[in-house]
C-alpha positions, 0 to 999 in steps of 0.5 A: 356973691352974684357970680356964685349965685349965677353959677348955682343957677346954671348948675340947676339949669344943667341938671334940668338938661340932663334930666330931660335927656334921660327921659324925665318930663320936660313939663315938670323939669321946666316948671321946677326950674322956673320956680327954683330960679325965682326962689333962689334969687330971693324973689318974694313968694307973691312974686313967684306965685303971681308973676312967674307962675300965673303971669308966665302961664298966661303970657303966651296964651295967644301962641296956644290959641294959634297952635289950636287953629294950626292943628285944626287946619291940619286935621281938615287936610287929613280928614278931607283926603287932601293930604293922602291924595297929594302924596299918592298922586305924586308918588304915582309920577315917581314910578318904581324908583326908590330914590325918586320916591323918597325925594317926592315924598319929602317934597310933598311932605315939606309942602304940606307942613308949611301949613300943617301942625301937630302930631295928629297931622304928622301921623295922618301923613306919616301912615301914608308916606312911610309905608310907601317908602318902605314898600319900595325897599327904602330902609326905615333908618332912611325913610324916617329922617326923609319924612321928619326932615321934610317936616322941618323944612316945611316948618321954616315957613310954617305959620303956626311956628312963626306965630308962636315964636313971634311972641318970643322974638318981638319985632319979627315979620312974615314979609320982605327980607325975613320971608325970603330968608325963610324960603331959602332956609326951608329950601336948604333943609329940604336939600339936605333931606334929599341929599341924605336920602341920596347918600344913604341909598347910594351907599346902602342900596335898598331892600325889600321888606316882606311886610310893613307895619302899617294899618291894613286900611292904607292898602285899600283904594283911595279917593282922589280929590280934585286937583285944585284942592291941592292948593289948600296948604298954600291958602293960609300962607298966601293970605298972610304973605300976600294979603297981610291977613292975620293968621287965625282968619287965614287958617279959617279961610284955608279950612273953608277952602279945603271943605269946599274943594272936596265938598262934592263927595259930602252933603252940606251936613257932612261938611259941617260935621267934618268941620266940628270933628276936625276941631275936636280931634285937634285938641289931643294933638296939641295937648303936650305942645300947649303945656310946654308953651305954658311952662316955657312962659313961666321959665322966660318970665323967671329969667327976666326977673331983675334978680335972676338977670343980675346973677346970670349976666356977669357969667354970660356976658363974656361968652355970649356972641356980641357981633353978628358974625360971632353969633353965626359961628356960635349957632353953626358950631353948637347946633346939636344943643337943640337935641333932647330939649337942650339949650337951643330948644326954646320949647325946652331948657333953651327958654332960659338961654333965650331970656338971657340973650334977649336981655343982653341986647347984643343982637337985633331980635329979628337977626337972632330969630333968623339964626335960631330958626335952624336949631328950632327946625332941627329940634322939631324934626330930629329930637327924639323927644319931639312928639312926631319924631318919637311917633315916627321912630316907633312906627318905623322901629328905628332906634334913636341912635340909628336915626341920629347917626343917619340924620344929624350930620345933614341937620347940623350942616343945614344949621351951619349953612343957614346961619351964614346965609342969615348973616349975609342977608340980615346980619351985616 
């Protein structure tokens, strides 16, 4: 009876995956899945309402607050001109060599997104970076993944993402061997982004475009900020990794540093106004992301109900990886399951799989997070349903099919390499 119920729960899960892949709202799908799982296993109505919906929605409220501060910091870097100045200064050094320009843009974007977070920050950087690459003759199908893969590389170290997933993977730390792994993992993904550009530009060459779909303002003169302002993206990272500051004060320090470093061009009132405006502008950036985290909290709590665990564990125990090496092979081989909010996308239907793997206790949680980091960065940089990836495809007019054909092989290889690096560093 339990096995039959477990199969029925998995069928509901697979229907949810297909629905999301076909464009249905992941917010609605995941909420329905959480309620269905609880109800189908016989959970009382009061438990469904109180524990799953109400308790799940508030269980990870701290993650949503951290998203707000990360998006706020991102808006400050964009609105002070630090992001634009950093990109344009770097591109000036690259000259008129398309491949070098693509590499420089990827390097700077990865650096920025070690701290930046949110679709607004991605758009603020993208409307500068993408036209620069395309004006150099880099085809849009290469420029788009060169930008988004660099975001994924930066996300390996991103404080917002770490703070969010710290709620889901208890026990992980932003220090020691874990921090070294994040550095190496980000470097591997950045290397894959550079290799992707080199491979496709060498095979397909470059071509000039008569016009680039970008706002006219992007061709206007720009104001160079002081060179020391370029350190702003690293300030929160240094405060957390070196000074052991909590993340929210670290972001506030970064905001203050960015405002002071660029303050010569503004009055004190202007800086205060920018401080407020960036905060308000951050909220539209994170609305969808925050909603997804709230709903994923419901699904994870539903998956932790004893009734659900009793139904699913007999099915998953024979197939889930039970040793560190098996787990590395598992994630390396199935990495594309992160695309379209699939089973490896924690901010998606993967919330259910995460709950099951945490409950199985086959793997140490920090090692499980290290393995899952690759698919999480892959989803955050190549999934066409992800907000900033979707914006990038629309801006460059690249189809989902062409984008994934160009980027996914290199993203998959990144996950595989980093899975075995995780095994060597943390799994043995």
